[in-house]
N, C-alpha and C positions, 0 to 999 in steps of 0.2 A: 542615541542616534535616531535618524529618521529612516525607517525601513519601508520599502515598497513591496507589495505582494501582488503578483498577477493572479487574479482569482480571489473571490470573496465568499467561498463556500465554507463548509464546516472546518476544513483543515486550516484555511486562512483565519477563521474565528479562533481556533485553539492556538495557533501560532501567536496571534496578537494577544490573547489572554496571557500566555506564558511570557511573551516579550514585554508587555506592559509592566508586569511585576518586576522585570529586570531593568526598568527605567527607560525603555525605548518607546517611540511613537510610530504610528503606522498609517499608511495610505494604501488603498486598494484600487486596482483597475479591474473592472468587471462590467460586461455589457448588461447584466441583469439589473432590473430596477429594485427587486426585493432580494436582499442578500443575507446570508447567515451571519456575516461579520458586522452587521449593522451596529453602530454605536461604539465600535472599537477603533475607529480611525476615519480619516477622510475617504469618501467613496467617489472615484471618478467613473462615471457611468458612460462607457464608450467601448467600441470594438477594439480588440487587441491589435488589429491591423491598422488602426487609425494613427498615422504618424503624428499629426498635430496633437492628438490625445496622448500619445506616448511622450511627446515633448513636455506637455503640461504635467503629466504624471511624474516624469523624471526630475522636474525642476525642484531643487532643494533636497532630494533624497541622498542618503549616504550609501545605500546598498539596495539591491532588488533581489527578491527570491520569487518562487512560484509555488502554488499549492496543488497543481495538477499538471500532468505531462503532455496535455494536448494544447498547450500554449504555442502559437506559431513560432517556429524557430527563428524566422526572419525578424520577428519583433524582439525576441531575446537578444539576437545579435545586434540589432540597432541600439538597444539599451546598453549592451556590453561595450560598445564603442565609446560610451559616454560616462559610465560609472560601473562599479563592480556588480556582476550578476552571478549569484550562486544558487544552485549548482550551475556550472557554465553551460553555454549553449550546445557544446559538443555532447555532453551527457544527455541533454534533452533530445537532441537529434537521434542519437542511438536508441534511446528508450521509446521513441515514437513509432518505430518500425520493427516488427518482430524479426525480420531478416537481419537487420543491422544488429539488433540485440543479441540474437543467438550467435551470429558471426563473431561479435565482440566477446561473448562468453568463450567460444572456442579459441579465439586468438589469445585469451588470457588463462588458458588451462582450467576453465570452469566447465565441468561436464554437462552435456545436454543430451536429449534424445536425438535420434536421426531426424533431419528436417530438409525441406526443399522449398524454394520459392517457385510459384507457378502463376501463369496468367492465362495460357491457352489450354483447351481441353486435353490435347495430346500430352502436354507437360504434366497436367494433373493426373491423368491415367497412368503415365509412366512412373510418377513419384509414388502413387499408391501401390502399384504393382511391385515396385522395388522394396518398399517398406513392409508390405503385407498388412491386411486388416487385423485389428482395428487401427484407425488413424484419427487424428484431430485436425480438422480443417478450419482455418482462421483467416480473417482479413488481416493484412499486414499492419494496417493502421486503425486507430480509433476503436480499439477493443478494450473494454474493462467491465468488471462485474458480469462476466459471462456473455457480453455482447459480441456479435460478429464471430461466433465460433460454433462448430458442430462436431460431435463425436460420431464417426461412422464405423459401425461394426459389421455391416453387410454391404453388398454391392448396391442394394436399393437405397440404403442410407447415404452411401457415397454419392450416388446420382442425385439424390434430393438435396444434399449439401451443395453440390455444384450448382444446381438450379437456383438455390436460395442466395448464394454468395457470389456468383460469377459477376463479371463486369468490373471488378476491382482486383488489384494484385492480391493474390492469396498465398497462404503459407500452409504447407502440409507437414505434420509432425507425427512420428510414430507414437502411438498411445503408450503411456508408461504405467505398468501395473504396480502402482505404489502402495506402500503400507499406510503412509500418512503424509500430510502436507505440513511442511515446516517453513518458517521464515526467519531471516536474520535482519535485525535493524541495527545499523551502524552509523556512526557520525565521524566526520573528519574535519579538522580545522585547516586554515590556510598554512599553518606552520608544520603540518603533517601529523599532528596529534590525532590518535585514533582510539575510539572506544566502541564497544559493541554490547548489546543487550543479549541475554540468553535466548537461545532458539525457542520459538513459539510454535505450538501445535494449533493448526487452523482447520476449521470445519465449515464447508460451504454448502449452499443449496442454490441451484440454478445460477451458479457462477457468482453468487453474492456471499461474502463472508458473514457467517452467523455467530460464530463462537471461536474465541482464541483462549488457549490455556498456556499460562506462562509461569515459570519456564516449562517447556515441554518435558513430560515425564520420561524418565529412563533414557536420557540422551547421553551417549558415551562422550567422554571428554574429547576423543578424537573427532567426533562429528561436529562438536562445537568449534573446535580448532579449524576444521576444514571449512566450515561456513564463514568464519571470521577471515580466513585466508583468502577465500574467494572475494569477499567484499573489499578487503584491503587492496588486493591486486588491482581490481578494477578502479577503485577510487584513486590509487596512486598513479595509475596509467593515464588517467584523464585530468589529473589535478583537481579532483572533486572536493568541494567544500559544502558541508551540510549533512543532512541525514539521507541515507540510502536504504531501501528495502530490497532484498532478494528473496523470492519465493522458491522453495525447493520441493521436490518429491523425495521421500525417503524410500529407497529400494534396497532391501536386504542389507541394511546397515550402511548404505552409501547414499550420497546426495546427487541428485540430478536437478540442475537448474531449470526452472520453468520460466520465470520472467522477473524483471526488476522494475522498481519505481523510483525515479530520481527526486524523492520528496519524503516527507513524513507519511506514514502509512497506517491504514486501518488496523493492521495486526500489531501495531505498536501503541494503540490507545490505552492499553493496560498500564503503561508507564506513567500515566497521569496520577495514579494512586499507588505507585510503588515507593519503596524507601530510597531508591536511587533517583537520578535525574529523569525527567520526562523527555521523550523524543522531541517534543516541541521546544522545551527550554534549551536543550543541547543544539538543536538546529539554529535557533536564534543566536546562541553563544558562538557557534561555528562561523556564521556569516558576518558577525560583528567583531570578530577577532578576540573574543573572550575565551577564557580557559574552559575546556569541557569538564563536566562533572561526572562523578562515578555512576555506573549503571548497575552495580550489583546491589543486592539486598535480599534478606531472608524472606521465606514465605512463598506462597503460590497465589496466583490471581487468575480469575476468569473474566474475560471481556465479552459481553453479550451485546450484539448489535440490536437496536430497537428499530424495526423496519415496518413501514406502512402504517397500518392502524393498530399495530400490536400494543404500543404503550397505553396504559390507562392508569388511573389512580391506584387501582389494586396492584398492578405490577410494580409501580413505584414504591408503594408501601411494603410490598413483599421484599424487594431488593434492599430497602433501608432496614427492614426487620432483621436481615442476616448480615448487617454491617456493610452493605454495598453502597456505592455512590452512583447516582444517575447524572449523566451529562447530556443535556438537550442542546440542539443545534439551532433553535429558533425557526424551525421549518414546519409547515403544516403537513399533516399526515397525507400520504398518497401511496398507492400500491407500489411496492418495490423500492420505496424511498427510504434512505437512512435518515432518521430524524433524531437519533441519539444513541447512546450506549450506556451500559452499566458495568462498572468494575466491582467485582466481589473478591475480596482478599481473605486469606487465612494463613495460619502459621505453617501449614504443610498441606500436602495433597489430600490425605484422608480427611482433614478438617474442611478443606475446600469442597470435596465431594459431598460431605454432609450438608454444607450450606446450599449447594446446588440442588441436592435432593429436596430440600424444603422449598426452594424457589421454583423448581421445574413445573409443578402443577399450575402455578400462577401465570407463567409465561407461555406454556404450551408450545415450546420450540422443539421440533423433532430432533435436531442435532444435540440439544442438551440432554434429552432423554436417551439418545443412543450412546452418548459418552458415558452416562451413568450405567447403562446396561453393560457396556463393554468392560467397564471396570468392576462389575459385580455389585453395584450399589442399587439396592432395591427399595 
């Protein structure tokens, strides 16, 4: 089949890599002249809002998907009137706005922290007073990797956040004192078939994912079932086709939903080197009406994001020395930029921790060191 992807960054690159091995061909629409997915399909360099470009992009395609959630909904709707678009524009619309997202969670019995949408200062002050400090203040739209949000623990921080973020619709949320961050990656096909990968434990710094451990250690079966149930309910409600990620906070053995992504997700990159299907392959299978493949598999995996100027020959050699695989995105190093990731696998968690201990000094990632210390690995 001929598959169109809105966006040609690293997620589009990995979707095309997986899909090409399944016999599909790809076309990308992306306004950037330099793209991560270069060489993996046709590149139509144009704005997502350009109707003429959309028409040329759509010509001859069998299905369209997207690699990030800030694609204009109007463009997705325009395409959906002419050919299948998965996930559908409604899922995209909801995921683009934190108010719509959290309201949808509540509507489908997915637990969240207390929240309120605000625009004016009096609304803002009233919401914070009702919830009590600390709170998290976010822009309703265009927030990812920690952008557009502040944590306010004091009145001074609250006032500073208002000054920095005001002028656009805001979202105030009660701060969740979580034990750890978890995410579920799930896939659903057009015939309703559903699969999910094990819950993943995630570690962030400045809002950017640095490290994922899969499967998350010491997860009760009831917690896995609850996460899968949340994903399934939402996907069935909107007729979702493709891969979905939902990020949760674990709070005293319960899940509180933080946000979702209607696409393949960074915390699912470990699946590229697992014994089950990768999230990228199952996404392509779902949108092309093929059967989904199993997501289970023995062992444990660490996914380490390579960010900014961190990667170097020594780091690559160190990862490979412990049996890890390095995946680069064809992007030049830049501060805060994800330019690749490494997956390190082992038969079990103790063996994985031993490999990470050997790797940690080479990468100098504080989250990796903290994980080892928390688990008593010296």
